[in-house]
N, CA, C, O and the ligand as a Tripos MOL2 file, in Angstrom:
@<TRIPOS>MOLECULE
protein
  277   275    70     0     0
PROTEIN
NO_CHARGES

@<TRIPOS>ATOM
      1 N          -3.6710   -8.1520  -12.4420 N.3       1 MET1
      2 CA         -2.9420   -7.2140  -11.5940 C.3       1 MET1
      3 C          -2.0130   -7.9930  -10.6680 C.2       1 MET1
      4 O          -2.4540   -8.7920   -9.8420 O.2       1 MET1
      5 N          -0.7670   -7.7470  -10.8240 N.am      2 ASN2
      6 CA          0.2070   -8.5210  -10.0550 C.3       2 ASN2
      7 C           1.2740   -7.5830   -9.5130 C.2       2 ASN2
      8 O           2.2660   -7.2880  -10.1800 O.2       2 ASN2
      9 N           1.0510   -7.1280   -8.3080 N.am      3 ARG3
     10 CA          2.0050   -6.1890   -7.7320 C.3       3 ARG3
     11 C           3.1150   -6.9300   -7.0120 C.2       3 ARG3
     12 O           2.8860   -7.9250   -6.3250 O.2       3 ARG3
     13 N           4.3040   -6.4270   -7.1860 N.am      4 LYS4
     14 CA          5.4170   -6.9860   -6.4280 C.3       4 LYS4
     15 C           5.4140   -6.3940   -5.0350 C.2       4 LYS4
     16 O           5.3530   -5.1760   -4.8630 O.2       4 LYS4
     17 N           5.4790   -7.2450   -4.0660 N.am      5 LEU5
     18 CA          5.4710   -6.7790   -2.6880 C.3       5 LEU5
     19 C           6.8020   -7.0990   -2.0330 C.2       5 LEU5
     20 O           7.5120   -8.0180   -2.4410 O.2       5 LEU5
     21 N           7.1180   -6.3380   -1.0300 N.am      6 GLY6
     22 CA          8.3400   -6.6030   -0.2910 C.3       6 GLY6
     23 C           9.5640   -5.9460   -0.8990 C.2       6 GLY6
     24 O          10.6740   -6.1270   -0.3990 O.2       6 GLY6
     25 N           9.3800   -5.1850   -1.9720 N.am      7 GLU7
     26 CA         10.5230   -4.5390   -2.6000 C.3       7 GLU7
     27 C          10.3820   -3.0280   -2.5820 C.2       7 GLU7
     28 O          11.2070   -2.3140   -3.1520 O.2       7 GLU7
     29 N           9.3510   -2.5480   -1.9380 N.am      8 SER8
     30 CA          9.0910   -1.1160   -1.9630 C.3       8 SER8
     31 C           9.1470   -0.5110   -0.5630 C.2       8 SER8
     32 O           8.5500    0.5350   -0.3080 O.2       8 SER8
     33 N           9.8580   -1.1640    0.3270 N.am      9 GLY9
     34 CA         10.0020   -0.6260    1.6710 C.3       9 GLY9
     35 C           8.7820   -0.8480    2.5340 C.2       9 GLY9
     36 O           8.6750   -0.2640    3.6120 O.2       9 GLY9
     37 N           7.8670   -1.6720    2.0850 N.am     10 SER10
     38 CA          6.6670   -1.9050    2.8670 C.3      10 SER10
     39 C           6.6230   -3.3530    3.3520 C.2      10 SER10
     40 O           5.5680   -3.9860    3.3940 O.2      10 SER10
     41 N           7.7880   -3.8490    3.7130 N.am     11 ALA11
     42 CA          7.8510   -5.2290    4.1760 C.3      11 ALA11
     43 C           6.9970   -5.4120    5.4170 C.2      11 ALA11
     44 O           7.1300   -4.6830    6.4000 O.2      11 ALA11
     45 N           6.1390   -6.3770    5.3520 N.am     12 LEU12
     46 CA          5.2730   -6.6570    6.4860 C.3      12 LEU12
     47 C           5.9490   -7.6350    7.4210 C.2      12 LEU12
     48 O           6.6630   -8.5450    6.9990 O.2      12 LEU12
     49 N           5.7070   -7.4260    8.6870 N.am     13 VAL13
     50 CA          6.2380   -8.3340    9.6900 C.3      13 VAL13
     51 C           5.0750   -8.9980   10.4100 C.2      13 VAL13
     52 O           4.1200   -8.3370   10.8210 O.2      13 VAL13
     53 N           5.1690  -10.2990   10.5530 N.am     14 CYS14
     54 CA          4.1170  -11.0460   11.2240 C.3      14 CYS14
     55 C           4.1060  -10.7010   12.7100 C.2      14 CYS14
     56 O           5.1360  -10.7460   13.3820 O.2      14 CYS14
     57 N           2.9180  -10.3550   13.2080 N.am     15 ALA15
     58 CA          2.7990   -9.9930   14.6190 C.3      15 ALA15
     59 C           2.9150  -11.2220   15.5110 C.2      15 ALA15
     60 O           3.1950  -11.1060   16.7040 O.2      15 ALA15
     61 N           2.7000  -12.3840   14.9370 N.am     16 ALA16
     62 CA          2.6960  -13.6020   15.7400 C.3      16 ALA16
     63 C           4.0960  -14.1790   15.9160 C.2      16 ALA16
     64 O           4.4600  -14.5960   17.0160 O.2      16 ALA16
     65 N           4.8930  -14.2080   14.8270 N.am     17 CYS17
     66 CA          6.1920  -14.8720   14.9140 C.3      17 CYS17
     67 C           7.3490  -13.9430   14.5690 C.2      17 CYS17
     68 O           8.5090  -14.3130   14.7550 O.2      17 CYS17
     69 N           7.0570  -12.7470   14.0720 N.am     18 GLY18
     70 CA          8.1080  -11.7930   13.7830 C.3      18 GLY18
     71 C           8.8000  -11.9740   12.4420 C.2      18 GLY18
     72 O           9.7080  -11.2150   12.1030 O.2      18 GLY18
     73 N           8.3770  -12.9710   11.6800 N.am     19 ALA19
     74 CA          8.9810  -13.1880   10.3660 C.3      19 ALA19
     75 C           8.5090  -12.1080    9.3920 C.2      19 ALA19
     76 O           7.3990  -11.5900    9.5120 O.2      19 ALA19
     77 N           9.3680  -11.7790    8.4270 N.am     20 ASN20
     78 CA          8.9270  -10.8310    7.3970 C.3      20 ASN20
     79 C           8.5600  -11.5790    6.1250 C.2      20 ASN20
     80 O           8.6240  -11.0450    5.0180 O.2      20 ASN20
     81 N           8.1830  -12.8040    6.3190 N.am     21 ASN21
     82 CA          7.7930  -13.6780    5.2160 C.3      21 ASN21
     83 C           6.2730  -13.6370    5.0610 C.2      21 ASN21
     84 O           5.5860  -14.6530    5.1650 O.2      21 ASN21
     85 N           5.7800  -12.4360    4.8100 N.am     22 VAL22
     86 CA          4.3390  -12.2160    4.7900 C.3      22 VAL22
     87 C           3.9030  -11.7400    3.4110 C.2      22 VAL22
     88 O           4.5270  -10.8580    2.8210 O.2      22 VAL22
     89 N           2.8430  -12.3220    2.9130 N.am     23 ILE23
     90 CA          2.2770  -11.8280    1.6660 C.3      23 ILE23
     91 C           1.0600  -10.9740    1.9740 C.2      23 ILE23
     92 O           0.3650  -11.1850    2.9680 O.2      23 ILE23
     93 N           0.8210  -10.0200    1.1150 N.am     24 GLU24
     94 CA         -0.3170   -9.1300    1.2900 C.3      24 GLU24
     95 C          -1.1000   -9.0870   -0.0070 C.2      24 GLU24
     96 O          -0.5390   -8.8710   -1.0820 O.2      24 GLU24
     97 N          -2.3890   -9.2940    0.1050 N.am     25 ILE25
     98 CA         -3.2460   -9.2850   -1.0730 C.3      25 ILE25
     99 C          -4.3260   -8.2320   -0.8810 C.2      25 ILE25
    100 O          -5.0160   -8.1950    0.1380 O.2      25 ILE25
    101 N          -4.4520   -7.3760   -1.8930 N.am     26 GLU26
    102 CA         -5.4420   -6.3150   -1.8090 C.3      26 GLU26
    103 C          -6.7440   -6.7990   -2.4230 C.2      26 GLU26
    104 O          -6.7710   -7.2980   -3.5480 O.2      26 GLU26
    105 N          -7.8180   -6.6440   -1.6670 N.am     27 LEU27
    106 CA         -9.1160   -7.1030   -2.1480 C.3      27 LEU27
    107 C         -10.1520   -5.9990   -2.0040 C.2      27 LEU27
    108 O         -10.0740   -5.1680   -1.0990 O.2      27 LEU27
    109 N         -11.1100   -6.0020   -2.8980 N.am     28 ALA28
    110 CA        -12.2250   -5.0680   -2.7780 C.3      28 ALA28
    111 C         -13.4770   -5.8620   -2.4550 C.2      28 ALA28
    112 O         -13.8440   -6.8010   -3.1620 O.2      28 ALA28
    113 N         -14.1190   -5.4630   -1.3780 N.am     29 LEU29
    114 CA        -15.3510   -6.1420   -0.9840 C.3      29 LEU29
    115 C         -16.4990   -5.6630   -1.8650 C.2      29 LEU29
    116 O         -16.3840   -4.6500   -2.5550 O.2      29 LEU29
    117 N         -17.6040   -6.3990   -1.8360 N.am     30 PRO30
    118 CA        -18.7530   -6.0570   -2.7090 C.3      30 PRO30
    119 C         -19.2140   -4.6150   -2.5550 C.2      30 PRO30
    120 O         -19.7230   -4.0280   -3.5100 O.2      30 PRO30
    121 N         -19.0480   -4.0390   -1.3790 N.am     31 ASP31
    122 CA        -19.5040   -2.6640   -1.1850 C.3      31 ASP31
    123 C         -18.4380   -1.6440   -1.5490 C.2      31 ASP31
    124 O         -18.6320   -0.4440   -1.3540 O.2      31 ASP31
    125 N         -17.3130   -2.1140   -2.0780 N.am     32 GLY32
    126 CA        -16.2730   -1.2030   -2.5230 C.3      32 GLY32
    127 C         -15.1800   -0.9650   -1.5010 C.2      32 GLY32
    128 O         -14.1780   -0.3160   -1.8030 O.2      32 GLY32
    129 N         -15.3600   -1.4760   -0.3090 N.am     33 THR33
    130 CA        -14.3380   -1.3140    0.7210 C.3      33 THR33
    131 C         -13.0770   -2.0800    0.3290 C.2      33 THR33
    132 O         -13.1370   -3.2560   -0.0310 O.2      33 THR33
    133 N         -11.9370   -1.3980    0.4030 N.am     34 GLU34
    134 CA        -10.6760   -2.0640    0.0950 C.3      34 GLU34
    135 C         -10.0610   -2.6160    1.3700 C.2      34 GLU34
    136 O          -9.8770   -1.8920    2.3480 O.2      34 GLU34
    137 N          -9.7510   -3.8840    1.3520 N.am     35 VAL35
    138 CA         -9.1240   -4.5090    2.5050 C.3      35 VAL35
    139 C          -7.8690   -5.2420    2.0380 C.2      35 VAL35
    140 O          -7.7220   -5.5720    0.8620 O.2      35 VAL35
    141 N          -6.9830   -5.4840    2.9760 N.am     36 HIS36
    142 CA         -5.7560   -6.2070    2.6770 C.3      36 HIS36
    143 C          -5.7530   -7.5090    3.4590 C.2      36 HIS36
    144 O          -5.9260   -7.5300    4.6770 O.2      36 HIS36
    145 N          -5.5540   -8.5720    2.7370 N.am     37 PHE37
    146 CA         -5.4500   -9.8700    3.3630 C.3      37 PHE37
    147 C          -3.9750  -10.2190    3.4920 C.2      37 PHE37
    148 O          -3.2470  -10.2360    2.4990 O.2      37 PHE37
    149 N          -3.5340  -10.4960    4.7130 N.am     38 CYS38
    150 CA         -2.1350  -10.7960    4.9560 C.3      38 CYS38
    151 C          -2.0020  -12.2380    5.4370 C.2      38 CYS38
    152 O          -2.8250  -12.7330    6.2080 O.2      38 CYS38
    153 N          -0.9630  -12.8890    4.9710 N.am     39 SER39
    154 CA         -0.7540  -14.2760    5.3550 C.3      39 SER39
    155 C           0.7340  -14.5240    5.5760 C.2      39 SER39
    156 O           1.5600  -14.1960    4.7240 O.2      39 SER39
    157 N           1.0650  -15.1020    6.7170 N.am     40 CYS40
    158 CA          2.4580  -15.3800    7.0600 C.3      40 CYS40
    159 C           2.8300  -16.7900    6.6030 C.2      40 CYS40
    160 O           2.1790  -17.7680    6.9730 O.2      40 CYS40
    161 N           3.8780  -16.8760    5.8000 N.am     41 HIS41
    162 CA          4.3200  -18.1920    5.3320 C.3      41 HIS41
    163 C           4.9750  -18.9870    6.4490 C.2      41 HIS41
    164 O           5.0090  -20.2170    6.4310 O.2      41 HIS41
    165 N           5.4920  -18.2510    7.4170 N.am     42 GLN42
    166 CA          6.2610  -18.8990    8.4720 C.3      42 GLN42
    167 C           5.3640  -19.6910    9.4250 C.2      42 GLN42
    168 O           5.5990  -20.8720    9.6780 O.2      42 GLN42
    169 N           4.3320  -19.0200    9.9490 N.am     43 CYS43
    170 CA          3.4980  -19.6690   10.9650 C.3      43 CYS43
    171 C           2.0370  -19.8040   10.5190 C.2      43 CYS43
    172 O           1.1950  -20.3120   11.2590 O.2      43 CYS43
    173 N           1.7540  -19.3410    9.3020 N.am     44 GLU44
    174 CA          0.4150  -19.4790    8.7070 C.3      44 GLU44
    175 C          -0.6540  -18.6610    9.4210 C.2      44 GLU44
    176 O          -1.8510  -18.9110    9.2780 O.2      44 GLU44
    177 N          -0.1950  -17.6750   10.1940 N.am     45 THR45
    178 CA         -1.1660  -16.7290   10.7490 C.3      45 THR45
    179 C          -1.7320  -15.8820    9.6160 C.2      45 THR45
    180 O          -1.0030  -15.4830    8.7070 O.2      45 THR45
    181 N          -3.0010  -15.6160    9.6700 N.am     46 ARG46
    182 CA         -3.6370  -14.7760    8.6630 C.3      46 ARG46
    183 C          -4.4190  -13.6740    9.3290 C.2      46 ARG46
    184 O          -5.0250  -13.8760   10.3810 O.2      46 ARG46
    185 N          -4.4050  -12.5220    8.7230 N.am     47 TRP47
    186 CA         -5.1660  -11.4070    9.2840 C.3      47 TRP47
    187 C          -5.5480  -10.4510    8.1740 C.2      47 TRP47
    188 O          -5.0630  -10.5330    7.0450 O.2      47 TRP47
    189 N          -6.4470   -9.5300    8.5450 N.am     48 TRP48
    190 CA         -6.9690   -8.5610    7.5910 C.3      48 TRP48
    191 C          -6.6550   -7.1540    8.0700 C.2      48 TRP48
    192 O          -6.5730   -6.8880    9.2690 O.2      48 TRP48
    193 N          -6.4820   -6.2720    7.1150 N.am     49 GLN49
    194 CA         -6.2760   -4.8800    7.4530 C.3      49 GLN49
    195 C          -7.1460   -4.0000    6.5750 C.2      49 GLN49
    196 O          -7.4690   -4.3290    5.4340 O.2      49 GLN49
    197 N          -7.5140   -2.8630    7.1620 N.am     50 ARG50
    198 CA         -8.2580   -1.8670    6.4050 C.3      50 ARG50
    199 C          -7.6930   -0.5120    6.7910 C.2      50 ARG50
    200 O          -7.6550   -0.1610    7.9700 O.2      50 ARG50
    201 N          -7.2530    0.2490    5.7950 N.am     51 ASP51
    202 CA         -6.6160    1.5420    6.0600 C.3      51 ASP51
    203 C          -5.4550    1.4020    7.0320 C.2      51 ASP51
    204 O          -5.2290    2.2770    7.8680 O.2      51 ASP51
    205 N          -4.7230    0.3080    6.9220 N.am     52 GLY52
    206 CA         -3.5510    0.1190    7.7530 C.3      52 GLY52
    207 C          -3.8420   -0.3530    9.1620 C.2      52 GLY52
    208 O          -2.9280   -0.5140    9.9700 O.2      52 GLY52
    209 N          -5.1160   -0.5770    9.4610 N.am     53 LYS53
    210 CA         -5.4690   -1.0280   10.7980 C.3      53 LYS53
    211 C          -5.9530   -2.4720   10.7370 C.2      53 LYS53
    212 O          -6.5660   -2.9080    9.7630 O.2      53 LYS53
    213 N          -5.6610   -3.1850   11.7970 N.am     54 ASP54
    214 CA         -6.1170   -4.5640   11.8640 C.3      54 ASP54
    215 C          -7.6430   -4.6160   11.8160 C.2      54 ASP54
    216 O          -8.3400   -3.7860   12.4010 O.2      54 ASP54
    217 N          -8.1170   -5.6000   11.1130 N.am     55 LEU55
    218 CA         -9.5500   -5.7690   10.9610 C.3      55 LEU55
    219 C          -9.8930   -7.2070   11.3310 C.2      55 LEU55
    220 O          -9.3030   -8.1520   10.8070 O.2      55 LEU55
    221 N         -10.8450   -7.3590   12.2330 N.am     56 GLY56
    222 CA        -11.2280   -8.7000   12.6450 C.3      56 GLY56
    223 C         -11.9580   -9.4370   11.5340 C.2      56 GLY56
    224 O         -12.6020   -8.8270   10.6800 O.2      56 GLY56
    225 N         -11.8470  -10.7350   11.5600 N.am     57 LEU57
    226 CA        -12.5100  -11.5380   10.5340 C.3      57 LEU57
    227 C         -14.0150  -11.2800   10.5450 C.2      57 LEU57
    228 O         -14.6500  -11.2260    9.4910 O.2      57 LEU57
    229 N         -14.5760  -11.1230   11.7330 N.am     58 ASP58
    230 CA        -16.0040  -10.8510   11.8380 C.3      58 ASP58
    231 C         -16.3680   -9.5690   11.0890 C.2      58 ASP58
    232 O         -17.3900   -9.5000   10.4070 O.2      58 ASP58
    233 N         -15.5160   -8.5620   11.2290 N.am     59 ALA59
    234 CA        -15.7730   -7.2850   10.5770 C.3      59 ALA59
    235 C         -15.7070   -7.4340    9.0620 C.2      59 ALA59
    236 O         -16.4970   -6.8340    8.3320 O.2      59 ALA59
    237 N         -14.7430   -8.2510    8.5940 N.am     60 VAL60
    238 CA        -14.6150   -8.4830    7.1570 C.3      60 VAL60
    239 C         -15.8640   -9.1710    6.6160 C.2      60 VAL60
    240 O         -16.4070   -8.7880    5.5800 O.2      60 VAL60
    241 N         -16.3030  -10.1900    7.3400 N.am     61 LEU61
    242 CA        -17.4870  -10.9230    6.9030 C.3      61 LEU61
    243 C         -18.7070  -10.0100    6.9200 C.2      61 LEU61
    244 O         -19.5740  -10.0880    6.0500 O.2      61 LEU61
    245 N         -18.7540   -9.1450    7.9290 N.am     62 ASP62
    246 CA        -19.8640   -8.2240    8.0310 C.3      62 ASP62
    247 C         -19.8890   -7.2790    6.8320 C.2      62 ASP62
    248 O         -20.9440   -7.0160    6.2540 O.2      62 ASP62
    249 N         -18.7060   -6.7710    6.4670 N.am     63 LEU63
    250 CA        -18.6100   -5.8690    5.3090 C.3      63 LEU63
    251 C         -18.9680   -6.6090    4.0350 C.2      63 LEU63
    252 O         -19.6340   -6.0630    3.1550 O.2      63 LEU63
    253 N         -18.5240   -7.8580    3.9400 N.am     64 ALA64
    254 CA        -18.7590   -8.6420    2.7340 C.3      64 ALA64
    255 C         -20.2520   -8.9280    2.5610 C.2      64 ALA64
    256 O         -20.7460   -9.1040    1.4480 O.2      64 ALA64
    257 N         -20.9400   -8.9700    3.6730 N.am     65 ARG65
    258 CA        -22.3720   -9.2920    3.6290 C.3      65 ARG65
    259 C         -23.2190   -8.0660    3.3450 C.2      65 ARG65
    260 O         -24.3510   -8.1550    2.8700 O.2      65 ARG65
    261 N         -22.6270   -6.9100    3.6550 N.am     66 LYS66
    262 CA        -23.4080   -5.6810    3.5590 C.3      66 LYS66
    263 C         -23.8600   -5.4210    2.1220 C.2      66 LYS66
    264 O         -23.0340   -5.4070    1.2090 O.2      66 LYS66
    265 N         -25.1250   -5.2220    1.9190 N.am     67 PRO67
    266 CA        -25.6140   -4.9560    0.5640 C.3      67 PRO67
    267 C         -25.1530   -3.5990    0.0670 C.2      67 PRO67
    268 O         -24.9520   -2.6740    0.8540 O.2      67 PRO67
    269 N         -24.9890   -3.4880   -1.2190 N.am     68 ARG68
    270 CA        -24.5290   -2.2500   -1.8090 C.3      68 ARG68
    271 C         -25.5260   -1.1300   -1.5370 C.2      68 ARG68
    272 O         -26.7370   -1.3520   -1.5520 O.2      68 ARG68
    273 N         -25.0190    0.0640   -1.2910 N.am     69 GLY69
    274 CA        -25.9050    1.2080   -1.0860 C.3      69 GLY69
    275 C         -26.0930    1.4550    0.3750 C.2      69 GLY69
    276 O         -26.8090    2.3810    0.7570 O.2      69 GLY69
    277 ZN          4.1290  -15.6180   11.4120 Zn       70 ZN70
@<TRIPOS>BOND
     1     1     2 1
     2     2     3 1
     3     3     4 2
     4     3     5 am
     5     5     6 1
     6     6     7 1
     7     7     8 2
     8     7     9 am
     9     9    10 1
    10    10    11 1
    11    11    12 2
    12    11    13 am
    13    13    14 1
    14    14    15 1
    15    15    16 2
    16    15    17 am
    17    17    18 1
    18    18    19 1
    19    19    20 2
    20    19    21 am
    21    21    22 1
    22    22    23 1
    23    23    24 2
    24    23    25 am
    25    25    26 1
    26    26    27 1
    27    27    28 2
    28    27    29 am
    29    29    30 1
    30    30    31 1
    31    31    32 2
    32    31    33 am
    33    33    34 1
    34    34    35 1
    35    35    36 2
    36    35    37 am
    37    37    38 1
    38    38    39 1
    39    39    40 2
    40    39    41 am
    41    41    42 1
    42    42    43 1
    43    43    44 2
    44    43    45 am
    45    45    46 1
    46    46    47 1
    47    47    48 2
    48    47    49 am
    49    49    50 1
    50    50    51 1
    51    51    52 2
    52    51    53 am
    53    53    54 1
    54    54    55 1
    55    55    56 2
    56    55    57 am
    57    57    58 1
    58    58    59 1
    59    59    60 2
    60    59    61 am
    61    61    62 1
    62    62    63 1
    63    63    64 2
    64    63    65 am
    65    65    66 1
    66    66    67 1
    67    67    68 2
    68    67    69 am
    69    69    70 1
    70    70    71 1
    71    71    72 2
    72    71    73 am
    73    73    74 1
    74    74    75 1
    75    75    76 2
    76    75    77 am
    77    77    78 1
    78    78    79 1
    79    79    80 2
    80    79    81 am
    81    81    82 1
    82    82    83 1
    83    83    84 2
    84    83    85 am
    85    85    86 1
    86    86    87 1
    87    87    88 2
    88    87    89 am
    89    89    90 1
    90    90    91 1
    91    91    92 2
    92    91    93 am
    93    93    94 1
    94    94    95 1
    95    95    96 2
    96    95    97 am
    97    97    98 1
    98    98    99 1
    99    99   100 2
   100    99   101 am
   101   101   102 1
   102   102   103 1
   103   103   104 2
   104   103   105 am
   105   105   106 1
   106   106   107 1
   107   107   108 2
   108   107   109 am
   109   109   110 1
   110   110   111 1
   111   111   112 2
   112   111   113 am
   113   113   114 1
   114   114   115 1
   115   115   116 2
   116   115   117 am
   117   117   118 1
   118   118   119 1
   119   119   120 2
   120   119   121 am
   121   121   122 1
   122   122   123 1
   123   123   124 2
   124   123   125 am
   125   125   126 1
   126   126   127 1
   127   127   128 2
   128   127   129 am
   129   129   130 1
   130   130   131 1
   131   131   132 2
   132   131   133 am
   133   133   134 1
   134   134   135 1
   135   135   136 2
   136   135   137 am
   137   137   138 1
   138   138   139 1
   139   139   140 2
   140   139   141 am
   141   141   142 1
   142   142   143 1
   143   143   144 2
   144   143   145 am
   145   145   146 1
   146   146   147 1
   147   147   148 2
   148   147   149 am
   149   149   150 1
   150   150   151 1
   151   151   152 2
   152   151   153 am
   153   153   154 1
   154   154   155 1
   155   155   156 2
   156   155   157 am
   157   157   158 1
   158   158   159 1
   159   159   160 2
   160   159   161 am
   161   161   162 1
   162   162   163 1
   163   163   164 2
   164   163   165 am
   165   165   166 1
   166   166   167 1
   167   167   168 2
   168   167   169 am
   169   169   170 1
   170   170   171 1
   171   171   172 2
   172   171   173 am
   173   173   174 1
   174   174   175 1
   175   175   176 2
   176   175   177 am
   177   177   178 1
   178   178   179 1
   179   179   180 2
   180   179   181 am
   181   181   182 1
   182   182   183 1
   183   183   184 2
   184   183   185 am
   185   185   186 1
   186   186   187 1
   187   187   188 2
   188   187   189 am
   189   189   190 1
   190   190   191 1
   191   191   192 2
   192   191   193 am
   193   193   194 1
   194   194   195 1
   195   195   196 2
   196   195   197 am
   197   197   198 1
   198   198   199 1
   199   199   200 2
   200   199   201 am
   201   201   202 1
   202   202   203 1
   203   203   204 2
   204   203   205 am
   205   205   206 1
   206   206   207 1
   207   207   208 2
   208   207   209 am
   209   209   210 1
   210   210   211 1
   211   211   212 2
   212   211   213 am
   213   213   214 1
   214   214   215 1
   215   215   216 2
   216   215   217 am
   217   217   218 1
   218   218   219 1
   219   219   220 2
   220   219   221 am
   221   221   222 1
   222   222   223 1
   223   223   224 2
   224   223   225 am
   225   225   226 1
   226   226   227 1
   227   227   228 2
   228   227   229 am
   229   229   230 1
   230   230   231 1
   231   231   232 2
   232   231   233 am
   233   233   234 1
   234   234   235 1
   235   235   236 2
   236   235   237 am
   237   237   238 1
   238   238   239 1
   239   239   240 2
   240   239   241 am
   241   241   242 1
   242   242   243 1
   243   243   244 2
   244   243   245 am
   245   245   246 1
   246   246   247 1
   247   247   248 2
   248   247   249 am
   249   249   250 1
   250   250   251 1
   251   251   252 2
   252   251   253 am
   253   253   254 1
   254   254   255 1
   255   255   256 2
   256   255   257 am
   257   257   258 1
   258   258   259 1
   259   259   260 2
   260   259   261 am
   261   261   262 1
   262   262   263 1
   263   263   264 2
   264   263   265 am
   265   265   266 1
   266   266   267 1
   267   267   268 2
   268   267   269 am
   269   269   270 1
   270   270   271 1
   271   271   272 2
   272   271   273 am
   273   273   274 1
   274   274   275 1
   275   275   276 2
@<TRIPOS>SUBSTRUCTURE
     1 MET1         2 RESIDUE 1 A MET
     2 ASN2         6 RESIDUE 1 A ASN
     3 ARG3        10 RESIDUE 1 A ARG
     4 LYS4        14 RESIDUE 1 A LYS
     5 LEU5        18 RESIDUE 1 A LEU
     6 GLY6        22 RESIDUE 1 A GLY
     7 GLU7        26 RESIDUE 1 A GLU
     8 SER8        30 RESIDUE 1 A SER
     9 GLY9        34 RESIDUE 1 A GLY
    10 SER10       38 RESIDUE 1 A SER
    11 ALA11       42 RESIDUE 1 A ALA
    12 LEU12       46 RESIDUE 1 A LEU
    13 VAL13       50 RESIDUE 1 A VAL
    14 CYS14       54 RESIDUE 1 A CYS
    15 ALA15       58 RESIDUE 1 A ALA
    16 ALA16       62 RESIDUE 1 A ALA
    17 CYS17       66 RESIDUE 1 A CYS
    18 GLY18       70 RESIDUE 1 A GLY
    19 ALA19       74 RESIDUE 1 A ALA
    20 ASN20       78 RESIDUE 1 A ASN
    21 ASN21       82 RESIDUE 1 A ASN
    22 VAL22       86 RESIDUE 1 A VAL
    23 ILE23       90 RESIDUE 1 A ILE
    24 GLU24       94 RESIDUE 1 A GLU
    25 ILE25       98 RESIDUE 1 A ILE
    26 GLU26      102 RESIDUE 1 A GLU
    27 LEU27      106 RESIDUE 1 A LEU
    28 ALA28      110 RESIDUE 1 A ALA
    29 LEU29      114 RESIDUE 1 A LEU
    30 PRO30      118 RESIDUE 1 A PRO
    31 ASP31      122 RESIDUE 1 A ASP
    32 GLY32      126 RESIDUE 1 A GLY
    33 THR33      130 RESIDUE 1 A THR
    34 GLU34      134 RESIDUE 1 A GLU
    35 VAL35      138 RESIDUE 1 A VAL
    36 HIS36      142 RESIDUE 1 A HIS
    37 PHE37      146 RESIDUE 1 A PHE
    38 CYS38      150 RESIDUE 1 A CYS
    39 SER39      154 RESIDUE 1 A SER
    40 CYS40      158 RESIDUE 1 A CYS
    41 HIS41      162 RESIDUE 1 A HIS
    42 GLN42      166 RESIDUE 1 A GLN
    43 CYS43      170 RESIDUE 1 A CYS
    44 GLU44      174 RESIDUE 1 A GLU
    45 THR45      178 RESIDUE 1 A THR
    46 ARG46      182 RESIDUE 1 A ARG
    47 TRP47      186 RESIDUE 1 A TRP
    48 TRP48      190 RESIDUE 1 A TRP
    49 GLN49      194 RESIDUE 1 A GLN
    50 ARG50      198 RESIDUE 1 A ARG
    51 ASP51      202 RESIDUE 1 A ASP
    52 GLY52      206 RESIDUE 1 A GLY
    53 LYS53      210 RESIDUE 1 A LYS
    54 ASP54      214 RESIDUE 1 A ASP
    55 LEU55      218 RESIDUE 1 A LEU
    56 GLY56      222 RESIDUE 1 A GLY
    57 LEU57      226 RESIDUE 1 A LEU
    58 ASP58      230 RESIDUE 1 A ASP
    59 ALA59      234 RESIDUE 1 A ALA
    60 VAL60      238 RESIDUE 1 A VAL
    61 LEU61      242 RESIDUE 1 A LEU
    62 ASP62      246 RESIDUE 1 A ASP
    63 LEU63      250 RESIDUE 1 A LEU
    64 ALA64      254 RESIDUE 1 A ALA
    65 ARG65      258 RESIDUE 1 A ARG
    66 LYS66      262 RESIDUE 1 A LYS
    67 PRO67      266 RESIDUE 1 A PRO
    68 ARG68      270 RESIDUE 1 A ARG
    69 GLY69      274 RESIDUE 1 A GLY
    70 ZN70       277 GROUP 0 **** ****
């Protein structure tokens, strides 16, 4: 699965440096939660989103650890 990003009007802008040189990767956690991993090429800031909202790394790890069911 290889989606083209940045060509569908959903250009991401880095909150840290303002560059739109951001990649977004969609991931599914073990419990089925879909999260987006974003990484800025400009300043190397990385962050996570879930349902369009920022998600802390701790929250991601917590979800990843959560057993199914
Ligand atoms: Zn940046």
